N, C-alpha and C positions, 0 to 999 in steps of 0.2 A: 297154832294160832287160831284165835276165834275172834272175829270182829262182828259186833252186832249193831245195826243201825236202828235206833229207837225213835218212835214218834210219841210225843207227849200230847195228850188231848187238851184242848183249851178249857174244857169244863172241869177236869180233874187233873191237875198237873202231876199228881202222885201216881196216876195210872199210866203205865208205859206199854205201848204196843210195839212188838218187833215188826219192822217192815221187811228187812232182809238180814239174813245171818250168813256170814262167810266162814267156812271152816276149811282148814287144810294148811298147807305150807306155801306161801307165795314165793319164798326163796327157791323152792323146788318146782314151781309152776304147777302146783297140784292143789287146786281149791274148788270147792263147791259153793254155790250161792243158793240159799234156800229162802223161800218166801214165808209169809206169816203162817202158812198152813204146813210148813216143813216140806214143801215140794221143791225139788231141784229145778231151778229156773235158768241156771247158767253154770258152766264148768270151765275152769282154766286148766289146761294141760300142756305138757311139753309137746312141741310140734316135732314129729318124726321126719327126718330127712329121707328122701327116696334114693335108693341105690347106695346106701351106706354113707351118705354125705353127713358130716357132723355139723350141727347147727349150734349157734351160740346160746348161752344161758338166758339171754333176753328174748329168745324166740319162743312164742307160745301160740296155742290155738284157743280161741274163745268160742265155745259152743253155747248158743243162746236158744232157749225154748220160746215158742210163740207168745207165751204168757208174760214176757218181760220186754220192754223197749230195748232194742240193741244199743241205743245211745246211753241209756242208764247203765247197762251192763259194762260198757266201756268206761264210763265215769267211775264205776266201782274199781275197775282195774287201775285207773289213773290214781285214785286215792290210795290203793294198796302200794302202787309203785312209789308214790311220794313218802309213804310211811316206812316201807321196808327195803328200798333200793340201797344196796351196800355202797354204791359210789357216792351217795349223799351223806355219808357219815362225816361228822365234823371232828377234826383233830387239831389240837394246838400244842 
């Protein structure tokens, strides 16, 4: 899965600047968030239980670098959850 957030400049709508790029597998809780300079600014990973405790598939750790607002990083997680959460699949 690759999700790219793009900003279009007002002067030239055809020019697109990548703001953040998310690569990995949200289903496996293994994603990296890169900024426009390809620096890793946040990471989503499965949270490991202590003492052999099994944690559910919806439990994850969000590691945020100082260069990104933690609120923005959580918003990105919310967007991924809305897009890829298997319990939200529609069936008729």
